[in-house]
mmCIF file of the N, C-alpha and C atoms, coordinates in Angstrom:
data_MODEL
# 
_entry.id   MODEL 
# 
loop_
_atom_site.group_PDB 
_atom_site.id 
_atom_site.type_symbol 
_atom_site.label_atom_id 
_atom_site.label_alt_id 
_atom_site.label_comp_id 
_atom_site.label_asym_id 
_atom_site.label_entity_id 
_atom_site.label_seq_id 
_atom_site.pdbx_PDB_ins_code 
_atom_site.Cartn_x 
_atom_site.Cartn_y 
_atom_site.Cartn_z 
_atom_site.occupancy 
_atom_site.B_iso_or_equiv 
_atom_site.pdbx_formal_charge 
_atom_site.auth_seq_id 
_atom_site.auth_comp_id 
_atom_site.auth_asym_id 
_atom_site.auth_atom_id 
_atom_site.pdbx_PDB_model_num 
ATOM 1   N N  . MET A 1 1  ? -5.634  70.469  3.619   1.00 0.00 ? 1  MET A N  1 
ATOM 2   C CA . MET A 1 1  ? -5.715  71.903  3.432   1.00 0.00 ? 1  MET A CA 1 
ATOM 3   C C  . MET A 1 1  ? -4.326  72.526  3.318   1.00 0.00 ? 1  MET A C  1 
ATOM 4   N N  . GLU A 1 2  ? -3.289  71.782  3.590   1.00 0.00 ? 2  GLU A N  1 
ATOM 5   C CA . GLU A 1 2  ? -1.949  72.352  3.603   1.00 0.00 ? 2  GLU A CA 1 
ATOM 6   C C  . GLU A 1 2  ? -1.507  72.874  2.239   1.00 0.00 ? 2  GLU A C  1 
ATOM 7   N N  . HIS A 1 3  ? -2.069  72.343  1.171   1.00 0.00 ? 3  HIS A N  1 
ATOM 8   C CA . HIS A 1 3  ? -1.627  72.722  -0.163  1.00 0.00 ? 3  HIS A CA 1 
ATOM 9   C C  . HIS A 1 3  ? -2.269  74.010  -0.686  1.00 0.00 ? 3  HIS A C  1 
ATOM 10  N N  . HIS A 1 4  ? -3.138  74.623  0.069   1.00 0.00 ? 4  HIS A N  1 
ATOM 11  C CA . HIS A 1 4  ? -3.806  75.840  -0.385  1.00 0.00 ? 4  HIS A CA 1 
ATOM 12  C C  . HIS A 1 4  ? -3.136  77.088  0.185   1.00 0.00 ? 4  HIS A C  1 
ATOM 13  N N  . ASP A 1 5  ? -3.370  78.184  -0.464  1.00 0.00 ? 5  ASP A N  1 
ATOM 14  C CA . ASP A 1 5  ? -2.821  79.486  -0.081  1.00 0.00 ? 5  ASP A CA 1 
ATOM 15  C C  . ASP A 1 5  ? -3.163  79.822  1.368   1.00 0.00 ? 5  ASP A C  1 
ATOM 16  N N  . ARG A 1 6  ? -2.173  80.259  2.146   1.00 0.00 ? 6  ARG A N  1 
ATOM 17  C CA . ARG A 1 6  ? -2.360  80.536  3.577   1.00 0.00 ? 6  ARG A CA 1 
ATOM 18  C C  . ARG A 1 6  ? -3.333  81.678  3.842   1.00 0.00 ? 6  ARG A C  1 
ATOM 19  N N  . ARG A 1 7  ? -3.568  82.562  2.892   1.00 0.00 ? 7  ARG A N  1 
ATOM 20  C CA . ARG A 1 7  ? -4.471  83.687  3.159   1.00 0.00 ? 7  ARG A CA 1 
ATOM 21  C C  . ARG A 1 7  ? -5.907  83.216  3.377   1.00 0.00 ? 7  ARG A C  1 
ATOM 22  N N  . HIS A 1 8  ? -6.181  81.983  3.008   1.00 0.00 ? 8  HIS A N  1 
ATOM 23  C CA . HIS A 1 8  ? -7.523  81.431  3.187   1.00 0.00 ? 8  HIS A CA 1 
ATOM 24  C C  . HIS A 1 8  ? -7.632  80.539  4.418   1.00 0.00 ? 8  HIS A C  1 
ATOM 25  N N  . ASP A 1 9  ? -6.565  80.408  5.191   1.00 0.00 ? 9  ASP A N  1 
ATOM 26  C CA . ASP A 1 9  ? -6.555  79.481  6.323   1.00 0.00 ? 9  ASP A CA 1 
ATOM 27  C C  . ASP A 1 9  ? -7.733  79.690  7.273   1.00 0.00 ? 9  ASP A C  1 
ATOM 28  N N  . GLY A 1 10 ? -8.022  80.926  7.639   1.00 0.00 ? 10 GLY A N  1 
ATOM 29  C CA . GLY A 1 10 ? -9.120  81.196  8.565   1.00 0.00 ? 10 GLY A CA 1 
ATOM 30  C C  . GLY A 1 10 ? -10.462 80.765  7.995   1.00 0.00 ? 10 GLY A C  1 
ATOM 31  N N  . LYS A 1 11 ? -10.687 81.051  6.724   1.00 0.00 ? 11 LYS A N  1 
ATOM 32  C CA . LYS A 1 11 ? -11.939 80.660  6.076   1.00 0.00 ? 11 LYS A CA 1 
ATOM 33  C C  . LYS A 1 11 ? -12.054 79.144  5.997   1.00 0.00 ? 11 LYS A C  1 
ATOM 34  N N  . LEU A 1 12 ? -10.953 78.497  5.644   1.00 0.00 ? 12 LEU A N  1 
ATOM 35  C CA . LEU A 1 12 ? -10.974 77.048  5.519   1.00 0.00 ? 12 LEU A CA 1 
ATOM 36  C C  . LEU A 1 12 ? -11.199 76.371  6.873   1.00 0.00 ? 12 LEU A C  1 
ATOM 37  N N  . ARG A 1 13 ? -10.605 76.923  7.911   1.00 0.00 ? 13 ARG A N  1 
ATOM 38  C CA . ARG A 1 13 ? -10.838 76.392  9.266   1.00 0.00 ? 13 ARG A CA 1 
ATOM 39  C C  . ARG A 1 13 ? -12.304 76.567  9.664   1.00 0.00 ? 13 ARG A C  1 
ATOM 40  N N  . ALA A 1 14 ? -12.863 77.734  9.344   1.00 0.00 ? 14 ALA A N  1 
ATOM 41  C CA . ALA A 1 14 ? -14.272 77.991  9.676   1.00 0.00 ? 14 ALA A CA 1 
ATOM 42  C C  . ALA A 1 14 ? -15.189 77.009  8.936   1.00 0.00 ? 14 ALA A C  1 
ATOM 43  N N  . ILE A 1 15 ? -14.888 76.740  7.698   1.00 0.00 ? 15 ILE A N  1 
ATOM 44  C CA . ILE A 1 15 ? -15.688 75.776  6.929   1.00 0.00 ? 15 ILE A CA 1 
ATOM 45  C C  . ILE A 1 15 ? -15.542 74.387  7.533   1.00 0.00 ? 15 ILE A C  1 
ATOM 46  N N  . ALA A 1 16 ? -14.312 73.979  7.840   1.00 0.00 ? 16 ALA A N  1 
ATOM 47  C CA . ALA A 1 16 ? -14.079 72.654  8.436   1.00 0.00 ? 16 ALA A CA 1 
ATOM 48  C C  . ALA A 1 16 ? -14.786 72.537  9.786   1.00 0.00 ? 16 ALA A C  1 
ATOM 49  N N  . ASP A 1 17 ? -14.753 73.584  10.581  1.00 0.00 ? 17 ASP A N  1 
ATOM 50  C CA . ASP A 1 17 ? -15.442 73.577  11.876  1.00 0.00 ? 17 ASP A CA 1 
ATOM 51  C C  . ASP A 1 17 ? -16.956 73.439  11.670  1.00 0.00 ? 17 ASP A C  1 
ATOM 52  N N  . ALA A 1 18 ? -17.499 74.153  10.694  1.00 0.00 ? 18 ALA A N  1 
ATOM 53  C CA . ALA A 1 18 ? -18.934 74.069  10.409  1.00 0.00 ? 18 ALA A CA 1 
ATOM 54  C C  . ALA A 1 18 ? -19.294 72.677  9.892   1.00 0.00 ? 18 ALA A C  1 
ATOM 55  N N  . GLN A 1 19 ? -18.406 72.074  9.126   1.00 0.00 ? 19 GLN A N  1 
ATOM 56  C CA . GLN A 1 19 ? -18.640 70.708  8.665   1.00 0.00 ? 19 GLN A CA 1 
ATOM 57  C C  . GLN A 1 19 ? -18.642 69.745  9.852   1.00 0.00 ? 19 GLN A C  1 
ATOM 58  N N  . ALA A 1 20 ? -17.678 69.900  10.746  1.00 0.00 ? 20 ALA A N  1 
ATOM 59  C CA . ALA A 1 20 ? -17.585 69.034  11.927  1.00 0.00 ? 20 ALA A CA 1 
ATOM 60  C C  . ALA A 1 20 ? -18.818 69.176  12.816  1.00 0.00 ? 20 ALA A C  1 
ATOM 61  N N  . ALA A 1 21 ? -19.400 70.363  12.831  1.00 0.00 ? 21 ALA A N  1 
ATOM 62  C CA . ALA A 1 21 ? -20.601 70.611  13.631  1.00 0.00 ? 21 ALA A CA 1 
ATOM 63  C C  . ALA A 1 21 ? -21.874 70.171  12.910  1.00 0.00 ? 21 ALA A C  1 
ATOM 64  N N  . GLY A 1 22 ? -21.736 69.690  11.688  1.00 0.00 ? 22 GLY A N  1 
ATOM 65  C CA . GLY A 1 22 ? -22.895 69.227  10.934  1.00 0.00 ? 22 GLY A CA 1 
ATOM 66  C C  . GLY A 1 22 ? -23.707 70.325  10.287  1.00 0.00 ? 22 GLY A C  1 
ATOM 67  N N  . LEU A 1 23 ? -23.116 71.503  10.127  1.00 0.00 ? 23 LEU A N  1 
ATOM 68  C CA . LEU A 1 23 ? -23.843 72.642  9.553   1.00 0.00 ? 23 LEU A CA 1 
ATOM 69  C C  . LEU A 1 23 ? -23.621 72.807  8.058   1.00 0.00 ? 23 LEU A C  1 
ATOM 70  N N  . VAL A 1 24 ? -22.469 72.355  7.578   1.00 0.00 ? 24 VAL A N  1 
ATOM 71  C CA . VAL A 1 24 ? -22.089 72.515  6.167   1.00 0.00 ? 24 VAL A CA 1 
ATOM 72  C C  . VAL A 1 24 ? -21.806 71.139  5.591   1.00 0.00 ? 24 VAL A C  1 
ATOM 73  N N  . ARG A 1 25 ? -22.206 70.937  4.361   1.00 0.00 ? 25 ARG A N  1 
ATOM 74  C CA . ARG A 1 25 ? -22.020 69.643  3.708   1.00 0.00 ? 25 ARG A CA 1 
ATOM 75  C C  . ARG A 1 25 ? -20.547 69.244  3.697   1.00 0.00 ? 25 ARG A C  1 
ATOM 76  N N  . GLN A 1 26 ? -20.318 67.960  3.667   1.00 0.00 ? 26 GLN A N  1 
ATOM 77  C CA . GLN A 1 26 ? -18.967 67.435  3.642   1.00 0.00 ? 26 GLN A CA 1 
ATOM 78  C C  . GLN A 1 26 ? -18.330 67.666  2.270   1.00 0.00 ? 26 GLN A C  1 
ATOM 79  N N  . GLY A 1 27 ? -17.036 67.706  2.253   1.00 0.00 ? 27 GLY A N  1 
ATOM 80  C CA . GLY A 1 27 ? -16.253 67.921  1.043   1.00 0.00 ? 27 GLY A CA 1 
ATOM 81  C C  . GLY A 1 27 ? -15.020 68.704  1.419   1.00 0.00 ? 27 GLY A C  1 
ATOM 82  N N  . ASP A 1 28 ? -14.084 68.764  0.531   1.00 0.00 ? 28 ASP A N  1 
ATOM 83  C CA . ASP A 1 28 ? -12.867 69.524  0.777   1.00 0.00 ? 28 ASP A CA 1 
ATOM 84  C C  . ASP A 1 28 ? -13.255 70.975  1.067   1.00 0.00 ? 28 ASP A C  1 
ATOM 85  N N  . PRO A 1 29 ? -12.856 71.522  2.213   1.00 0.00 ? 29 PRO A N  1 
ATOM 86  C CA . PRO A 1 29 ? -13.214 72.901  2.536   1.00 0.00 ? 29 PRO A CA 1 
ATOM 87  C C  . PRO A 1 29 ? -12.822 73.902  1.442   1.00 0.00 ? 29 PRO A C  1 
ATOM 88  N N  . PHE A 1 30 ? -11.700 73.677  0.773   1.00 0.00 ? 30 PHE A N  1 
ATOM 89  C CA . PHE A 1 30 ? -11.306 74.577  -0.308  1.00 0.00 ? 30 PHE A CA 1 
ATOM 90  C C  . PHE A 1 30 ? -12.317 74.524  -1.447  1.00 0.00 ? 30 PHE A C  1 
ATOM 91  N N  . ASP A 1 31 ? -12.800 73.328  -1.769  1.00 0.00 ? 31 ASP A N  1 
ATOM 92  C CA . ASP A 1 31 ? -13.790 73.194  -2.838  1.00 0.00 ? 31 ASP A CA 1 
ATOM 93  C C  . ASP A 1 31 ? -15.101 73.876  -2.461  1.00 0.00 ? 31 ASP A C  1 
ATOM 94  N N  . VAL A 1 32 ? -15.509 73.747  -1.202  1.00 0.00 ? 32 VAL A N  1 
ATOM 95  C CA . VAL A 1 32 ? -16.718 74.424  -0.737  1.00 0.00 ? 32 VAL A CA 1 
ATOM 96  C C  . VAL A 1 32 ? -16.543 75.934  -0.881  1.00 0.00 ? 32 VAL A C  1 
ATOM 97  N N  . MET A 1 33 ? -15.397 76.445  -0.426  1.00 0.00 ? 33 MET A N  1 
ATOM 98  C CA . MET A 1 33 ? -15.133 77.879  -0.530  1.00 0.00 ? 33 MET A CA 1 
ATOM 99  C C  . MET A 1 33 ? -15.132 78.324  -1.999  1.00 0.00 ? 33 MET A C  1 
ATOM 100 N N  . ALA A 1 34 ? -14.498 77.544  -2.864  1.00 0.00 ? 34 ALA A N  1 
ATOM 101 C CA . ALA A 1 34 ? -14.429 77.903  -4.282  1.00 0.00 ? 34 ALA A CA 1 
ATOM 102 C C  . ALA A 1 34 ? -15.812 77.968  -4.911  1.00 0.00 ? 34 ALA A C  1 
ATOM 103 N N  . LEU A 1 35 ? -16.692 77.035  -4.548  1.00 0.00 ? 35 LEU A N  1 
ATOM 104 C CA . LEU A 1 35 ? -18.052 77.056  -5.083  1.00 0.00 ? 35 LEU A CA 1 
ATOM 105 C C  . LEU A 1 35 ? -18.821 78.285  -4.620  1.00 0.00 ? 35 LEU A C  1 
ATOM 106 N N  . VAL A 1 36 ? -18.689 78.620  -3.351  1.00 0.00 ? 36 VAL A N  1 
ATOM 107 C CA . VAL A 1 36 ? -19.389 79.796  -2.826  1.00 0.00 ? 36 VAL A CA 1 
ATOM 108 C C  . VAL A 1 36 ? -18.873 81.062  -3.510  1.00 0.00 ? 36 VAL A C  1 
ATOM 109 N N  . ILE A 1 37 ? -17.562 81.172  -3.666  1.00 0.00 ? 37 ILE A N  1 
ATOM 110 C CA . ILE A 1 37 ? -16.992 82.343  -4.336  1.00 0.00 ? 37 ILE A CA 1 
ATOM 111 C C  . ILE A 1 37 ? -17.477 82.409  -5.778  1.00 0.00 ? 37 ILE A C  1 
ATOM 112 N N  . ALA A 1 38 ? -17.498 81.280  -6.468  1.00 0.00 ? 38 ALA A N  1 
ATOM 113 C CA . ALA A 1 38 ? -17.965 81.268  -7.861  1.00 0.00 ? 38 ALA A CA 1 
ATOM 114 C C  . ALA A 1 38 ? -19.415 81.732  -7.953  1.00 0.00 ? 38 ALA A C  1 
ATOM 115 N N  . MET A 1 39 ? -20.247 81.263  -7.019  1.00 0.00 ? 39 MET A N  1 
ATOM 116 C CA . MET A 1 39 ? -21.645 81.697  -7.019  1.00 0.00 ? 39 MET A CA 1 
ATOM 117 C C  . MET A 1 39 ? -21.741 83.198  -6.765  1.00 0.00 ? 39 MET A C  1 
ATOM 118 N N  . SER A 1 40 ? -20.907 83.705  -5.887  1.00 0.00 ? 40 SER A N  1 
ATOM 119 C CA . SER A 1 40 ? -20.972 85.125  -5.546  1.00 0.00 ? 40 SER A CA 1 
ATOM 120 C C  . SER A 1 40 ? -20.540 86.022  -6.696  1.00 0.00 ? 40 SER A C  1 
ATOM 121 N N  . MET A 1 41 ? -19.853 85.459  -7.666  1.00 0.00 ? 41 MET A N  1 
ATOM 122 C CA . MET A 1 41 ? -19.357 86.257  -8.786  1.00 0.00 ? 41 MET A CA 1 
ATOM 123 C C  . MET A 1 41 ? -20.303 86.244  -9.982  1.00 0.00 ? 41 MET A C  1 
ATOM 124 N N  . ALA A 1 42 ? -21.503 85.724  -9.806  1.00 0.00 ? 42 ALA A N  1 
ATOM 125 C CA . ALA A 1 42 ? -22.448 85.604  -10.920 1.00 0.00 ? 42 ALA A CA 1 
ATOM 126 C C  . ALA A 1 42 ? -22.707 86.929  -11.618 1.00 0.00 ? 42 ALA A C  1 
ATOM 127 N N  . TRP A 1 43 ? -22.752 88.026  -10.859 1.00 0.00 ? 43 TRP A N  1 
ATOM 128 C CA . TRP A 1 43 ? -23.040 89.335  -11.450 1.00 0.00 ? 43 TRP A CA 1 
ATOM 129 C C  . TRP A 1 43 ? -21.853 90.279  -11.330 1.00 0.00 ? 43 TRP A C  1 
ATOM 130 N N  . SER A 1 44 ? -20.681 89.750  -11.077 1.00 0.00 ? 44 SER A N  1 
ATOM 131 C CA . SER A 1 44 ? -19.504 90.596  -10.892 1.00 0.00 ? 44 SER A CA 1 
ATOM 132 C C  . SER A 1 44 ? -18.986 91.117  -12.225 1.00 0.00 ? 44 SER A C  1 
ATOM 133 N N  . PRO A 1 45 ? -18.075 92.085  -12.186 1.00 0.00 ? 45 PRO A N  1 
ATOM 134 C CA . PRO A 1 45 ? -17.489 92.594  -13.426 1.00 0.00 ? 45 PRO A CA 1 
ATOM 135 C C  . PRO A 1 45 ? -16.750 91.528  -14.233 1.00 0.00 ? 45 PRO A C  1 
ATOM 136 N N  . VAL A 1 46 ? -16.344 90.430  -13.597 1.00 0.00 ? 46 VAL A N  1 
ATOM 137 C CA . VAL A 1 46 ? -15.640 89.366  -14.326 1.00 0.00 ? 46 VAL A CA 1 
ATOM 138 C C  . VAL A 1 46 ? -16.574 88.238  -14.748 1.00 0.00 ? 46 VAL A C  1 
ATOM 139 N N  . SER A 1 47 ? -17.860 88.399  -14.517 1.00 0.00 ? 47 SER A N  1 
ATOM 140 C CA . SER A 1 47 ? -18.821 87.368  -14.891 1.00 0.00 ? 47 SER A CA 1 
ATOM 141 C C  . SER A 1 47 ? -18.833 87.184  -16.400 1.00 0.00 ? 47 SER A C  1 
ATOM 142 N N  . ASN A 1 48 ? -18.931 85.928  -16.817 1.00 0.00 ? 48 ASN A N  1 
ATOM 143 C CA . ASN A 1 48 ? -19.056 85.677  -18.258 1.00 0.00 ? 48 ASN A CA 1 
ATOM 144 C C  . ASN A 1 48 ? -20.523 85.604  -18.681 1.00 0.00 ? 48 ASN A C  1 
ATOM 145 N N  . VAL A 1 49 ? -21.416 85.920  -17.735 1.00 0.00 ? 49 VAL A N  1 
ATOM 146 C CA . VAL A 1 49 ? -22.845 85.914  -18.031 1.00 0.00 ? 49 VAL A CA 1 
ATOM 147 C C  . VAL A 1 49 ? -23.399 87.335  -18.076 1.00 0.00 ? 49 VAL A C  1 
ATOM 148 N N  . TYR A 1 50 ? -23.189 88.084  -16.984 1.00 0.00 ? 50 TYR A N  1 
ATOM 149 C CA . TYR A 1 50 ? -23.730 89.442  -16.906 1.00 0.00 ? 50 TYR A CA 1 
ATOM 150 C C  . TYR A 1 50 ? -22.984 90.222  -15.843 1.00 0.00 ? 50 TYR A C  1 
ATOM 151 N N  . ALA A 1 51 ? -22.510 91.381  -16.177 1.00 0.00 ? 51 ALA A N  1 
ATOM 152 C CA . ALA A 1 51 ? -21.805 92.238  -15.221 1.00 0.00 ? 51 ALA A CA 1 
ATOM 153 C C  . ALA A 1 51 ? -22.748 93.332  -14.730 1.00 0.00 ? 51 ALA A C  1 
ATOM 154 N N  . ALA A 1 52 ? -23.092 93.238  -13.452 1.00 0.00 ? 52 ALA A N  1 
ATOM 155 C CA . ALA A 1 52 ? -23.951 94.256  -12.848 1.00 0.00 ? 52 ALA A CA 1 
ATOM 156 C C  . ALA A 1 52 ? -23.194 95.574  -12.758 1.00 0.00 ? 52 ALA A C  1 
ATOM 157 N N  . THR A 1 53 ? -23.942 96.659  -12.704 1.00 0.00 ? 53 THR A N  1 
ATOM 158 C CA . THR A 1 53 ? -23.324 97.981  -12.587 1.00 0.00 ? 53 THR A CA 1 
ATOM 159 C C  . THR A 1 53 ? -23.960 98.756  -11.435 1.00 0.00 ? 53 THR A C  1 
ATOM 160 N N  . ALA A 1 54 ? -23.270 99.782  -11.004 1.00 0.00 ? 54 ALA A N  1 
ATOM 161 C CA . ALA A 1 54 ? -23.782 100.633 -9.924  1.00 0.00 ? 54 ALA A CA 1 
ATOM 162 C C  . ALA A 1 54 ? -25.002 101.428 -10.382 1.00 0.00 ? 54 ALA A C  1 
ATOM 163 N N  . GLU A 1 55 ? -25.209 101.550 -11.672 1.00 0.00 ? 55 GLU A N  1 
ATOM 164 C CA . GLU A 1 55 ? -26.355 102.301 -12.186 1.00 0.00 ? 55 GLU A CA 1 
ATOM 165 C C  . GLU A 1 55 ? -27.666 101.541 -12.063 1.00 0.00 ? 55 GLU A C  1 
ATOM 166 N N  . GLU A 1 56 ? -27.612 100.250 -11.797 1.00 0.00 ? 56 GLU A N  1 
ATOM 167 C CA . GLU A 1 56 ? -28.836 99.469  -11.658 1.00 0.00 ? 56 GLU A CA 1 
ATOM 168 C C  . GLU A 1 56 ? -29.514 99.812  -10.323 1.00 0.00 ? 56 GLU A C  1 
ATOM 169 N N  . PRO A 1 57 ? -30.811 99.642  -10.258 1.00 0.00 ? 57 PRO A N  1 
ATOM 170 C CA . PRO A 1 57 ? -31.541 99.980  -9.020  1.00 0.00 ? 57 PRO A CA 1 
ATOM 171 C C  . PRO A 1 57 ? -31.049 99.166  -7.820  1.00 0.00 ? 57 PRO A C  1 
ATOM 172 N N  . ALA A 1 58 ? -31.029 99.808  -6.661  1.00 0.00 ? 58 ALA A N  1 
ATOM 173 C CA . ALA A 1 58 ? -30.610 99.138  -5.429  1.00 0.00 ? 58 ALA A CA 1 
ATOM 174 C C  . ALA A 1 58 ? -31.488 97.921  -5.150  1.00 0.00 ? 58 ALA A C  1 
ATOM 175 N N  . GLU A 1 59 ? -32.757 97.999  -5.482  1.00 0.00 ? 59 GLU A N  1 
ATOM 176 C CA . GLU A 1 59 ? -33.662 96.874  -5.250  1.00 0.00 ? 59 GLU A CA 1 
ATOM 177 C C  . GLU A 1 59 ? -33.221 95.639  -6.029  1.00 0.00 ? 59 GLU A C  1 
ATOM 178 N N  . LEU A 1 60 ? -32.706 95.846  -7.229  1.00 0.00 ? 60 LEU A N  1 
ATOM 179 C CA . LEU A 1 60 ? -32.231 94.731  -8.043  1.00 0.00 ? 60 LEU A CA 1 
ATOM 180 C C  . LEU A 1 60 ? -31.004 94.078  -7.401  1.00 0.00 ? 60 LEU A C  1 
ATOM 181 N N  . HIS A 1 61 ? -30.096 94.911  -6.886  1.00 0.00 ? 61 HIS A N  1 
ATOM 182 C CA . HIS A 1 61 ? -28.914 94.367  -6.207  1.00 0.00 ? 61 HIS A CA 1 
ATOM 183 C C  . HIS A 1 61 ? -29.327 93.571  -4.967  1.00 0.00 ? 61 HIS A C  1 
ATOM 184 N N  . GLU A 1 62 ? -30.292 94.093  -4.219  1.00 0.00 ? 62 GLU A N  1 
ATOM 185 C CA . GLU A 1 62 ? -30.760 93.383  -3.022  1.00 0.00 ? 62 GLU A CA 1 
ATOM 186 C C  . GLU A 1 62 ? -31.452 92.081  -3.400  1.00 0.00 ? 62 GLU A C  1 
ATOM 187 N N  . GLN A 1 63 ? -32.214 92.091  -4.476  1.00 0.00 ? 63 GLN A N  1 
ATOM 188 C CA . GLN A 1 63 ? -32.879 90.882  -4.956  1.00 0.00 ? 63 GLN A CA 1 
ATOM 189 C C  . GLN A 1 63 ? -31.832 89.817  -5.303  1.00 0.00 ? 63 GLN A C  1 
ATOM 190 N N  . ARG A 1 64 ? -30.760 90.228  -5.943  1.00 0.00 ? 64 ARG A N  1 
ATOM 191 C CA . ARG A 1 64 ? -29.687 89.288  -6.297  1.00 0.00 ? 64 ARG A CA 1 
ATOM 192 C C  . ARG A 1 64 ? -28.972 88.773  -5.052  1.00 0.00 ? 64 ARG A C  1 
ATOM 193 N N  . ARG A 1 65 ? -28.702 89.655  -4.088  1.00 0.00 ? 65 ARG A N  1 
ATOM 194 C CA . ARG A 1 65 ? -28.054 89.218  -2.835  1.00 0.00 ? 65 ARG A CA 1 
ATOM 195 C C  . ARG A 1 65 ? -28.926 88.206  -2.110  1.00 0.00 ? 65 ARG A C  1 
ATOM 196 N N  . THR A 1 66 ? -30.225 88.453  -2.088  1.00 0.00 ? 66 THR A N  1 
ATOM 197 C CA . THR A 1 66 ? -31.153 87.529  -1.430  1.00 0.00 ? 66 THR A CA 1 
ATOM 198 C C  . THR A 1 66 ? -31.135 86.177  -2.131  1.00 0.00 ? 66 THR A C  1 
ATOM 199 N N  . LEU A 1 67 ? -31.183 86.177  -3.442  1.00 0.00 ? 67 LEU A N  1 
ATOM 200 C CA . LEU A 1 67 ? -31.123 84.940  -4.213  1.00 0.00 ? 67 LEU A CA 1 
ATOM 201 C C  . LEU A 1 67 ? -29.811 84.206  -3.950  1.00 0.00 ? 67 LEU A C  1 
ATOM 202 N N  . LEU A 1 68 ? -28.704 84.935  -3.926  1.00 0.00 ? 68 LEU A N  1 
ATOM 203 C CA . LEU A 1 68 ? -27.403 84.326  -3.667  1.00 0.00 ? 68 LEU A CA 1 
ATOM 204 C C  . LEU A 1 68 ? -27.359 83.704  -2.275  1.00 0.00 ? 68 LEU A C  1 
ATOM 205 N N  . ARG A 1 69 ? -27.796 84.458  -1.253  1.00 0.00 ? 69 ARG A N  1 
ATOM 206 C CA . ARG A 1 69 ? -27.785 83.943  0.121   1.00 0.00 ? 69 ARG A CA 1 
ATOM 207 C C  . ARG A 1 69 ? -28.579 82.645  0.227   1.00 0.00 ? 69 ARG A C  1 
ATOM 208 N N  . GLU A 1 70 ? -29.780 82.638  -0.317  1.00 0.00 ? 70 GLU A N  1 
ATOM 209 C CA . GLU A 1 70 ? -30.633 81.459  -0.236  1.00 0.00 ? 70 GLU A CA 1 
ATOM 210 C C  . GLU A 1 70 ? -30.035 80.293  -1.031  1.00 0.00 ? 70 GLU A C  1 
ATOM 211 N N  . SER A 1 71 ? -29.478 80.585  -2.167  1.00 0.00 ? 71 SER A N  1 
ATOM 212 C CA . SER A 1 71 ? -28.873 79.522  -2.991  1.00 0.00 ? 71 SER A CA 1 
ATOM 213 C C  . SER A 1 71 ? -27.664 78.905  -2.306  1.00 0.00 ? 71 SER A C  1 
ATOM 214 N N  . VAL A 1 72 ? -26.799 79.740  -1.723  1.00 0.00 ? 72 VAL A N  1 
ATOM 215 C CA . VAL A 1 72 ? -25.629 79.231  -1.005  1.00 0.00 ? 72 VAL A CA 1 
ATOM 216 C C  . VAL A 1 72 ? -26.086 78.432  0.203   1.00 0.00 ? 72 VAL A C  1 
ATOM 217 N N  . ARG A 1 73 ? -27.045 78.939  0.942   1.00 0.00 ? 73 ARG A N  1 
ATOM 218 C CA . ARG A 1 73 ? -27.542 78.238  2.120   1.00 0.00 ? 73 ARG A CA 1 
ATOM 219 C C  . ARG A 1 73 ? -28.044 76.848  1.750   1.00 0.00 ? 73 ARG A C  1 
ATOM 220 N N  . ARG A 1 74 ? -28.839 76.765  0.700   1.00 0.00 ? 74 ARG A N  1 
ATOM 221 C CA . ARG A 1 74 ? -29.387 75.469  0.278   1.00 0.00 ? 74 ARG A CA 1 
ATOM 222 C C  . ARG A 1 74 ? -28.306 74.552  -0.277  1.00 0.00 ? 74 ARG A C  1 
ATOM 223 N N  . ALA A 1 75 ? -27.404 75.099  -1.053  1.00 0.00 ? 75 ALA A N  1 
ATOM 224 C CA . ALA A 1 75 ? -26.358 74.272  -1.667  1.00 0.00 ? 75 ALA A CA 1 
ATOM 225 C C  . ALA A 1 75 ? -25.350 73.745  -0.670  1.00 0.00 ? 75 ALA A C  1 
ATOM 226 N N  . MET A 1 76 ? -25.075 74.511  0.362   1.00 0.00 ? 76 MET A N  1 
ATOM 227 C CA . MET A 1 76 ? -24.004 74.146  1.289   1.00 0.00 ? 76 MET A CA 1 
ATOM 228 C C  . MET A 1 76 ? -24.490 73.552  2.605   1.00 0.00 ? 76 MET A C  1 
ATOM 229 N N  . ALA A 1 77 ? -25.795 73.522  2.816   1.00 0.00 ? 77 ALA A N  1 
ATOM 230 C CA . ALA A 1 77 ? -26.322 72.956  4.064   1.00 0.00 ? 77 ALA A CA 1 
ATOM 231 C C  . ALA A 1 77 ? -26.055 71.451  4.116   1.00 0.00 ? 77 ALA A C  1 
ATOM 232 N N  . ALA A 1 78 ? -25.695 70.984  5.284   1.00 0.00 ? 78 ALA A N  1 
ATOM 233 C CA . ALA A 1 78 ? -25.469 69.545  5.477   1.00 0.00 ? 78 ALA A CA 1 
ATOM 234 C C  . ALA A 1 78 ? -26.786 68.797  5.364   1.00 0.00 ? 78 ALA A C  1 
ATOM 235 N N  . GLY A 1 79 ? -26.682 67.559  4.933   1.00 0.00 ? 79 GLY A N  1 
ATOM 236 C CA . GLY A 1 79 ? -27.846 66.681  4.945   1.00 0.00 ? 79 GLY A CA 1 
ATOM 237 C C  . GLY A 1 79 ? -28.618 66.691  3.711   1.00 0.00 ? 79 GLY A C  1 
# 
């Protein structure tokens, strides 16, 4: 982890701790963080698929957050 930007140290430690506890799948903590961030940007203004806007219904945003949470949970769960 020494080769990554220090601003992520706390997040990377938290991921490594969760991996050690058997809660998060094994792999380089930076790679795990990068995958989660990439998934979270699916509807962001920089998305190359679709940029969500504040004009969309709140229910749609919540539906997307729920899908993201469940997808990250399943993708990153150990075992």
